[in-house]
C-alpha positions in Angstrom: -16.3 -53.0 -17.0 -13.6 -50.4 -17.7 -12.8 -50.1 -14.0 -12.4 -53.8 -13.6 -10.1 -53.9 -16.6 -8.1 -51.0 -15.2 -7.7 -52.8 -11.9 -6.5 -55.9 -13.7 -3.9 -53.9 -15.5 -2.8 -52.1 -12.4 -4.0 -48.8 -13.9 -1.8 -49.5 -16.9 -0.5 -46.5 -18.8 -1.0 -48.3 -22.1 -4.8 -48.1 -21.6 -4.6 -44.5 -22.9 -4.6 -43.7 -26.6 -1.1 -42.7 -27.5 -2.3 -40.1 -30.0 -3.9 -38.0 -27.3 -2.1 -34.8 -26.3 -2.2 -35.6 -22.6 -1.3 -32.2 -21.3 -4.0 -30.5 -23.4 -6.6 -33.2 -22.5 -5.8 -33.0 -18.8 -6.1 -29.2 -18.9 -9.5 -29.4 -20.7 -10.8 -32.0 -18.2 -9.6 -29.9 -15.3 -11.6 -26.8 -16.5 -14.7 -28.8 -17.5 -15.0 -30.6 -14.1 -13.8 -27.7 -11.9 -10.9 -29.8 -10.6 -7.7 -28.7 -8.9 -4.5 -30.8 -9.3 -2.2 -30.8 -6.3 1.2 -32.4 -6.7 3.9 -33.2 -4.2 7.5 -32.1 -4.9 8.4 -35.8 -5.2 6.3 -36.3 -8.3 7.9 -36.6 -11.7 8.6 -33.3 -13.4 5.8 -33.6 -16.0 3.2 -34.0 -13.3 4.6 -31.1 -11.3 4.5 -28.9 -14.4 0.9 -29.5 -15.1 -0.3 -29.2 -11.5 -2.2 -26.1 -10.2 -0.2 -26.2 -7.0 3.1 -28.0 -6.1 4.3 -28.3 -2.5 5.2 -30.3 0.5 2.7 -32.1 2.8 1.8 -29.0 4.8 1.2 -26.8 1.7 -0.9 -29.6 0.1 -3.1 -29.8 3.2 -3.4 -26.0 3.3 -4.5 -25.8 -0.3 -6.9 -28.7 0.0 -8.5 -27.0 3.1 -9.3 -23.8 1.2 -10.0 -24.9 -2.4 -13.3 -24.1 -4.0 -12.9 -26.8 -6.6 -15.4 -29.6 -6.9 -12.8 -32.3 -7.4 -9.3 -32.5 -5.8 -6.8 -34.7 -7.7 -3.9 -35.5 -5.3 -0.8 -36.5 -7.1 1.2 -37.9 -4.3 0.6 -41.0 -2.1 -2.4 -42.4 -0.4 -2.2 -40.7 3.0 -2.1 -37.3 1.2 -5.4 -38.2 -0.5 -6.8 -39.2 2.8 -5.8 -35.9 4.4 -7.5 -34.0 1.6 -10.7 -36.1 1.9 -10.8 -35.6 5.7 -10.5 -31.9 5.3 -13.0 -31.8 2.4 -15.6 -34.6 3.1 -18.1 -33.1 0.6 -15.6 -33.0 -2.3 -14.5 -35.8 -4.6 -10.9 -36.6 -4.0 -9.0 -38.6 -6.6 -5.6 -40.2 -6.8 -4.1 -41.4 -10.1 -3.0 -44.8 -8.6 -4.4 -46.3 -5.3 -1.3 -48.4 -5.1 0.8 -45.3 -4.3 1.3 -46.0 -0.6 4.0 -44.9 1.8 6.6 -47.1 3.6 6.6 -44.7 6.6 2.9 -44.9 7.0 3.1 -48.7 6.6 5.7 -48.8 9.4 3.0 -47.7 11.8 0.0 -50.1 11.8 -3.0 -48.3 13.4 -3.9 -51.1 15.8 -0.4 -51.4 17.2 0.0 -47.6 17.5 -3.3 -47.3 19.3 -2.1 -49.9 21.8 1.2 -48.0 22.2 -0.8 -44.8 22.9 -3.1 -46.7 25.4 0.0 -47.9 27.3 1.1 -44.3 27.8 -2.1 -42.5 28.8 -0.3 -39.5 30.4 1.3 -38.6 27.0 0.2 -36.1 24.4 0.3 -37.8 21.0 2.1 -36.1 18.1 1.8 -37.9 14.7 3.7 -37.0 11.5 1.4 -36.4 8.6 2.9 -39.5 6.9 0.3 -41.7 8.6 -3.0 -43.3 7.9 -6.3 -41.7 8.9 -6.7 -44.4 11.6 -3.4 -43.4 13.2 -4.4 -39.7 13.0 -7.7 -40.6 14.8 -5.7 -41.5 18.0 -3.5 -38.4 17.7 -3.7 -35.1 19.5 -2.0 -33.0 16.8 -0.4 -33.7 13.4 2.8 -32.2 12.3 4.8 -32.0 9.0 8.6 -31.7 8.7 8.0 -28.0 8.1 6.3 -27.3 11.4 7.3 -30.2 13.7 10.0 -28.2 15.6 7.7 -25.2 16.3 4.7 -27.3 17.3 6.8 -29.5 19.7 8.2 -26.3 21.2 4.7 -25.0 21.7 4.2 -27.6 24.4 5.5 -27.0 28.0 9.0 -28.4 28.4 7.8 -30.9 31.0 4.9 -32.3 29.0 5.2 -36.0 28.1 5.1 -36.5 24.4 4.7 -39.4 22.0 6.1 -38.8 18.5 5.4 -41.2 15.6 6.1 -42.8 13.4 9.5 -41.5 12.1 12.3 -42.2 14.5 14.8 -40.2 12.5 12.7 -37.1 12.4 11.8 -37.7 16.1 15.4 -38.0 17.1 16.2 -34.8 15.2 13.4 -32.8 16.8 14.5 -34.1 20.2 18.0 -32.9 19.5 17.0 -29.4 18.4 14.4 -28.8 21.1 16.1 -30.5 24.0 13.1 -32.8 24.5 12.9 -36.5 25.3 9.8 -37.5 23.3 8.9 -41.2 23.3 9.4 -42.3 19.7 7.6 -44.9 17.6 10.2 -47.0 15.6 9.3 -46.3 12.0 11.1 -44.9 9.0 10.9 -43.9 5.3 12.6 -46.4 3.0 13.9 -43.6 0.8 15.5 -41.4 3.5 16.9 -44.5 5.2 18.8 -45.5 2.1 21.2 -42.5 1.7 24.8 -43.5 1.8 27.1 -41.6 4.1 30.1 -42.9 2.2 28.8 -41.9 -1.2 27.9 -38.4 0.1 31.4 -38.0 1.4 32.8 -39.0 -2.0 30.5 -36.5 -3.7 31.8 -33.8 -1.2 35.3 -34.6 -2.4 34.3 -34.1 -6.0 32.5 -30.9 -5.1 34.3 -29.5 -2.1 32.4 -26.2 -2.2 29.0 -27.9 -2.3 26.6 -27.5 0.5 24.9 -30.6 1.7 21.1 -30.2 2.2 19.3 -33.0 4.1 15.7 -33.8 5.1 15.2 -34.6 8.8 13.9 -38.1 7.9 17.5 -39.0 7.0 19.6 -41.0 9.5 21.6 -39.1 12.1 24.9 -39.9 10.3 23.6 -38.1 7.2 22.3 -35.1 9.1 25.7 -34.8 10.8 27.2 -34.1 7.4 24.6 -31.6 6.4 25.1 -27.8 6.1 21.3 -27.4 6.3 18.6 -29.7 7.6 15.0 -28.9 6.7 11.7 -29.9 5.1 11.4 -30.2 1.3 10.0 -26.7 1.1 12.7 -25.4 3.4 15.5 -27.0 1.4 14.1 -25.4 -1.7 13.9 -22.0 -0.1 17.4 -22.3 1.3 18.9 -23.2 -2.1 17.1 -20.3 -3.8 18.4 -17.8 -1.3 21.9 -19.2 -1.1 24.8 -17.5 -3.0 26.5 -20.9 -3.4 26.5 -22.7 -6.8 26.7 -26.4 -5.9 24.4 -28.4 -3.7 24.2 -32.1 -2.7 20.6 -32.9 -2.1 19.7 -35.6 0.5 16.0 -36.1 0.0 13.8 -37.7 -2.7 15.2 -36.5 -6.0 11.9 -35.2 -7.3 12.5 -31.9 -5.6 15.5 -31.2 -7.9 13.0 -30.5 -10.7 11.7 -27.4 -9.0 15.2 -26.5 -7.8 16.5 -26.4 -11.3 13.5 -24.5 -12.5 13.9 -21.8 -9.9 17.8 -21.7 -10.1 18.9 -22.9 -13.5 22.3 -21.4 -13.0 23.0 -23.6 -9.9 24.1 -27.3 -9.8 21.9 -29.7 -7.8 23.4 -33.1 -7.2 21.2 -35.9 -5.9 22.6 -37.8 -3.0 22.8 -41.5 -3.9 21.3 -44.5 -2.0 23.4 -47.3 -0.5 22.7 -50.2 -2.7 22.3 -48.7 -6.1 24.5 -47.6 -9.0 21.8 -44.9 -9.8 22.8 -41.4 -8.9 19.5 -40.5 -7.3 17.1 -41.9 -4.7 13.5 -42.1 -5.8 10.3 -43.2 -4.1 8.8 -46.1 -6.0 5.4 -45.2 -4.7 5.5 -41.6 -5.8 6.6 -42.7 -9.2 3.5 -44.8 -9.7 1.6 -41.7 -10.7 1.9 -40.8 -14.4 0.3 -38.4 -16.9 -1.7 -41.3 -18.4 -3.1 -42.2 -15.0 -3.8 -38.6 -14.2 -5.7 -38.3 -17.4 -7.7 -41.5 -16.7 -8.6 -40.5 -13.2 -9.9 -37.1 -14.3 -11.8 -38.6 -17.2 -13.5 -41.3 -15.2 -13.4 -39.5 -11.8 -11.9 -42.6 -10.3 -10.3 -44.0 -8.2 -11.7 -42.1 -5.3 -10.4 -41.8 -1.8 -12.9 -42.8 0.9 -12.4 -42.5 4.6 -14.6 -44.2 7.2 -16.9 -41.5 8.7 -16.1 -42.4 12.3 -12.4 -42.4 11.7 -12.6 -39.1 9.7 -14.5 -37.5 12.6 -11.6 -38.1 14.9 -8.8 -37.6 12.4 -9.9 -34.2 11.3 -9.3 -32.8 14.8 -5.5 -33.1 15.0 -5.2 -32.0 11.3 -7.2 -28.9 11.9 -5.3 -28.2 15.1 -2.0 -28.4 13.1 -3.3 -26.0 10.5 -4.5 -23.5 13.2 -1.2 -23.7 15.0 0.8 -23.3 11.7 -1.3 -20.2 10.8 -0.6 -18.7 14.3 3.1 -19.4 13.8 3.1 -18.0 10.3 4.1 -21.2 8.7 
């Protein structure tokens, strides 16, 4: 009955007793159930702070693959939970809110992508990790923004490649590897929305600021950037830099960790086009809350399930990515 009510409420935060010390309760449940909490950099700061590990998609997959925990709680979006379940089929994988989807994954329907692949039988298929398990099942190797360049470069220059679903990342990788990959026409709604004009205005306000951009951004934004890299790479670059001011063109959740590691530096979120807000947030990532994290640990639900036949195929390109990443030292 509780689960039915929870569904009706959309996993409502108000279903949790307000008198509970959530952080203490989550910590107690984590230890009691031998659970590990993995959180993406795009989660809210309170979830990042309570997680066992915080990272980008590559790091989350690597941690999931080697954890000895009985339960994995993936604080991110649905495809991340699927990846963890595919890598750890015997473990229980939970997500705080099943409604936490991904616009980029949604832009690549599995049936249409499978038909696209079928129409180009002489191509090797590279899929971004931001895809459903069914898309990964028709893929030769998965990549993340951290390892995409190196993995693409690992193929012979004359090999025909399909890259999906992010056209912006694909165009960027083509430009830096001198390839001509066939691209699926998908995109992330967050990274599509950064305003070139507003970034230029910010640069006028902070003329010494470095612009850091994720390769999922449009080419016009990347052209302004002083550094282009994955979420983890952007963080690493900012930590090592001797500059003080940075304009950050990726989902603003990463700024929480940036400020923790570099409290003396100034991180300015790049704004979206059609908003007066100073930052660009993923509405799916923000569906996860401490209340929902507490509930999913307490009731061990909702769980991520992947069709066995799909998982059998999808695990191959994921493991291939992890093996190649390890060889490349990523």
